N, C-alpha and C positions, 0 to 999 in steps of 0.2 A: 457896697458889697467888696469893691472893688480895692476902694481905699482901705478898708478894715484888713482885706488879704495881706496888701501889701506891707500896711504897719505890721502884722503879724512877723512876716517873712523879715522885716528889719529888726524885731524884738528878738527873733529865733538867732539871726544872724550873728547880733551885737552880744548873744549871751555865749553862743558858741566861742565867740572870739574872746571874749573876757575869761571863759573856762581854758583855752588855748593858753594864753597869755599866761595864766596862774600855773597851769601845767608845766610851762617850758621852764617858768621860775623854779617850780617845785622838782624837776628833775634834773635842773643843770648843775646841782652839787654832786649827783651820781655820776653823771657826766663827765665832770671835770675829775672826779677819783678816779675814774677808769682810764681817762687818756693820760693823765698826768702820772699815773702807776707805769704807763709805757714810755716815759720818757726817762732821760738821764738828769741827775740833779742840776747841773748848770743851767740846763734849756729850761727848767721850771723856774729858776730865778731870774732866767735871762726875760722870758716873755710867758707870765702866766697865766693869757688868755689865749695864747696858740694853743689849738686842740690836740696837735701831734709835732713830735719832734723832727729830726732828720732820719730816724727809723724807728722801728717798736723793738723796744728792750724787754722781750718777754724774760730775758736772765732776771730779771726783778723777782719773777715770780717763783722762779727756780731757788734764790737765794732765801725767800722766806719761806719755803717749801723743806728748807734745809739742805739742798743742795749749793754748797757755798762755793760763790766765784773766789778767787784768789785773793782779789783786792778787799775782801769783806772779811777774809779770816780772821783776822785780829778782832774785830768786833763781835763776831761768832764765839770766839773763844773768851771774851769777857759775857758774853752773856750765857754762856754754857751750852751755845746751839740754839738756832731759832730753827725750832721744827714745829711748823705750824701744822703739818699732816698727824701728827701724834695728838696736838692739841684738838683738833677737828675732830677725831676719833674720839678722845676723852668726852668731847661737848656732846657728839653725837650720841654717844652712849649715854651719859646723863640726861639730855634733852629726852630721848625716846622713851627711858626709865619712867622720868617726872610725866611727861605726856601721858602716857598710856595708864599710869598709877592714877592720875588726877581725873581721866575721863572714867576708869572703874570706881572710884569712889564716889566722884559726882552722880553718876547713874544710880549707881547703891541709895548715896543718900537722897537725891532728889526725888526717888522713888516712893523711898520710906516716908517723906515728909509730906508727898503727895496723895500718896495712896492708903498708908496704913494709918489706921487711929490708935494712938496708946497715949497713956496720960501724959499731960506736960507736952506735946507735942508742937504746939503752937509757940509756947515760951521758949523750948530749947533752939527750936528754929531761928528766934529772933535773937536770943544769945548767940548762935552759932556766925548770924550773918552781923552781928553788932562786932564780931572781931575783924569784920573790914577796917573799922575806924581806928583800929590799934596801929599807930606807925610801927614800920619795921625796926627802926633805932631801939624801939624801947623794948621788942623781943629780942635782940641781937645777943646782949649778955646772956639771957636765961637758956638761948638755945645754945650758945657757946659751951656754958657750963653743962648743959646736956650732955651734949657731944664729947666733952673730956670724962664725963660718967662712963659712957659705954664706950670710950678708947676710938671713937671714929675722928678725931681731930687729923686733918692731913690725909682722909681716905675719901673714896668716892661715895660712900654710904652718907656721908654729913651733906651731900650735893642732892642728894636723891631722898633718903627718908623723911627729912623734915617737911618736903615739899610734896607728898602724895595726895595731901587732902587740901580742897579749897572752897572757903565758903562762896564764892562767887561764880565758882562751877554747878556747886550744888544748887544754889538759888536758879541760875539758868535752867537746868535739868527739870528741878521742881516745876518751873513755867510751864515748861513744854507738856509734862505729864499730866498737869492739872488740866490741860486742852482737849485732853485725848478723851473721847467718848468713854463713860463707864459701860456700856453695852458689850464692849469687847472683851474688858475683863471679867465680867457677869457672864459671857458666853463661855469664856476658856475657863473659870470655874466650873461649870455645870459640865464640861466636856471633862473634867477630872484634874486640869493642870495645877500645880501648886503655883506659889509666889514667884519663885526663880523662873520658872518656865513661862510663867505670864510675861515677866520682865524682859528674859532674853529672847523669845520667839514671838512674841506680840507687840510688846512697846517698843524695843531698841529699834527694829527695824524702820517704825516710823518717827523716831525722832532723829534722823538724818542730819540735818540743818545744826540741831544743838549740839551734837557732836562734834561734828564738822567745825563750827563754831569754838568750842570748847577745844579741840586739837590744837586750831589756829593760835588761841590765845596762849595755850600753855605751852606749844612750840616757840612761840617769840619770846615769853618769858623766860623759859630755861636757857635757850640759846644765848640771850642778851645778857644772863645775871652777871653780875661783876662785883657788887660789894660784899654778898657772903661768900662767893669763892674767895676773894682779896683776903678776908678776914680767916678763912677757916682752911685754905690750900698754902702749902709753904714749900713743899716739894714741886720742884718743875717737871717732875714726870708726869703729876697728875695735874697740872695745868689745864685748865678750860680757854677757850678760843680768845676770851675777853683779857684773861690775865697776859694771853702770851701777846696780843696786840699791844698792851701796854708795857711789857717788855721791850718787843720792839721798837717801839716807840721812843723808849728811855736809850736803847742802845744804836738806834738809828736817826736820831733826833735831826741830824744833818743829811739825811737821805730822804727827803719827802717822798721820792716813786716808790721804794721801799715799804713806808708805813702804807702809804696810800694802796699798794699790792696787796698786803694781809689784809687790810680794810674791806678791799674788793671780793677778796678769796673768804672771810668771815661774812659778809651781808648775802652773798649769793644764795644760800641754805635757804635764808628769811625772806629775801625775795620771790624766790620761786614756789615755797610754800603759800605765801599770802596769794599769790597770781593764780594759782590752781584752787585754792578754797576759798576766793573772795565771794562767789556767788551765793554759797551757801553761810559763808560769815556775815553777809550782809542781811541773807533773810533770818537768820537766827537771832542776829540783833534787833532786827525791825520786829520780830515777831513775839519775842519773848516776853516781852512787856505788855502784851496785850490780852494776857490769859491769867487766871485767878485773882 
């Protein structure tokens, strides 16, 4: 009994040791990014493994945020100004609209496919779910032509409206709705509630993990989107943060601390969202496939 207990302790200790090692390996790139953003360029090239330089250079962040230091004025003129603040605001607006839109449409679609009976429901759901297998590069040209038709090229509408619907989100919500007891719905109908009242007042409060999961996925996707904004947005006034980072990298390729400062600022919101929503995210992913 004692030998078995000792073996169990050693197994647990070894497991935690392996997890710690892999955790350090995973987190080191982020640590390197933050510490290097507080150095001067010669210090980065001189000793890349040194965590910090002679002093913390927070002025790198001021330059990226649009408050230029004199030595970078010529580069800023070439770039047309490095204003990450505006780009973050643009990205936050687009991300908020896309995230809220996808949650609303996914809840409505998931409820319809899970609870309403209408001709061709299952076939329509399979076809809608099958759109997940279509690569985005195949859809890029048709969507671009559609944006031209509506006059939305180089406008925020082109970053928001095409992405308000998501088949994966609808599938996630449908799985959760199918796992809820029908007695709740029947009781609400007996009390005189209509479908929308049942949805928003009875079901939506019960699918918090699914909504948190969808919020996290939609937020990360919208915030980190790069290819579509690169194709559809040309005016720097409408740049999102990913385009701004690419622009900064082109102008500051000889200044790694500035590039890493921009990357640090851009990644902070996504890290915070995942940290605060990870419990519901993991619960939602783990349970979505167990119903229906």
